[in-house]
C-alpha distance (Angstrom), angle and dihedral (degrees) to the residues before:
residue distance angle dihedral
M1 . . .
T2 3.77 . .
G3 3.75 131.8 .
T4 3.76 126.8 20.9
V5 3.75 132.8 -52.2
T6 3.78 113.0 -113.3
R7 3.78 116.2 -148.5
G8 3.77 128.7 -164.2
R9 3.78 127.7 -109.0
P10 3.82 113.4 -54.2
V11 3.82 114.1 -104.5
R12 3.79 134.6 171.8
I13 3.77 127.1 -126.7
V14 3.79 125.8 -174.3
V15 3.80 115.6 -129.8
D16 3.79 118.5 -174.0
G17 3.80 88.6 -21.5
L18 3.82 95.7 -50.3
A19 3.81 126.6 108.0
V20 3.81 113.3 -115.3
P21 3.81 122.4 -171.4
A22 3.79 116.8 -126.4
F23 3.79 139.5 162.7
D24 3.81 131.8 -126.3
G25 3.78 110.1 -98.9
E26 3.79 97.8 33.9
T27 3.77 127.9 101.3
V28 3.78 126.4 -113.7
A29 3.82 89.1 -111.0
A30 3.83 91.5 53.2
A31 3.82 91.2 50.2
L32 3.80 91.2 49.0
L33 3.81 92.7 48.8
A34 3.81 90.9 48.4
A35 3.82 88.6 51.2
G36 3.82 91.1 52.7
R37 3.81 96.4 -104.8
R38 3.79 108.4 140.6
V39 3.82 103.8 156.7
L40 3.81 118.0 66.5
R41 3.78 101.9 162.4
T42 3.80 144.6 -11.7
A43 3.80 121.9 -106.5
P44 3.81 108.0 -111.3
R45 3.82 99.1 -132.7
Q46 3.79 105.4 37.9
A47 3.82 97.5 22.9
E48 3.81 89.1 -129.8
P49 3.81 121.0 155.3
R50 3.80 116.3 -102.6
G51 3.78 132.0 -165.2
M52 3.77 136.7 150.5
Y53 3.80 109.2 -25.6
C54 3.81 114.3 158.7
G55 3.81 98.3 16.2
I56 3.82 93.0 -152.8
G57 3.80 103.5 79.6
L58 3.81 99.7 -101.0
C59 3.79 97.8 111.6
F60 3.80 127.7 43.7
D61 3.79 100.8 -133.4
C62 3.82 94.8 111.5
V63 3.81 98.5 52.0
A64 3.79 119.7 138.2
T65 3.78 138.9 154.5
V66 3.81 109.6 -88.8
D67 3.80 119.2 -169.2
G68 3.81 89.5 -21.6
Q69 3.82 95.7 -49.2
R70 3.81 111.2 120.5
S71 3.82 127.4 -140.3
V72 3.80 96.9 21.7
R73 3.81 115.0 164.3
T74 3.79 101.8 -125.6
C75 3.82 93.5 -161.8
R76 3.81 89.3 66.8
T77 3.80 99.1 38.2
P78 3.81 118.4 92.3
V79 3.79 117.6 -139.2
R80 3.78 120.6 -108.7
D81 3.79 126.3 -167.3
G82 3.80 109.5 -92.4
M83 3.82 94.6 13.4
R84 3.81 113.8 157.5
V85 3.79 118.6 -140.6
E86 3.79 125.2 -174.8
T87 3.77 118.3 -168.5
A88 3.76 125.3 -162.8
Q89 3.79 86.3 -121.6
A90 3.81 103.7 61.3
G91 3.78 106.5 169.6
V92 3.83 95.1 24.2
R93 3.77 112.7 105.6
């Protein structure tokens, strides 16, 4: 890869009550990964941590509540300034 990476306009999303920087054009999952957030929920049966797995919306490991809507796949959801995201792992970073 040559040259520089151009990112969109900086925006702010709120994840589990904390401000997280993001950029227009990226997904919620990408913003969370860039901010160091790896765990988004816990698997119901084994209580294992889950985060982004496939990155293309086929699995459901990256689901979170986005602006009050439950079970949103964050790898397919673009960020929006002021968006509120609630993970099932509040307090786990």
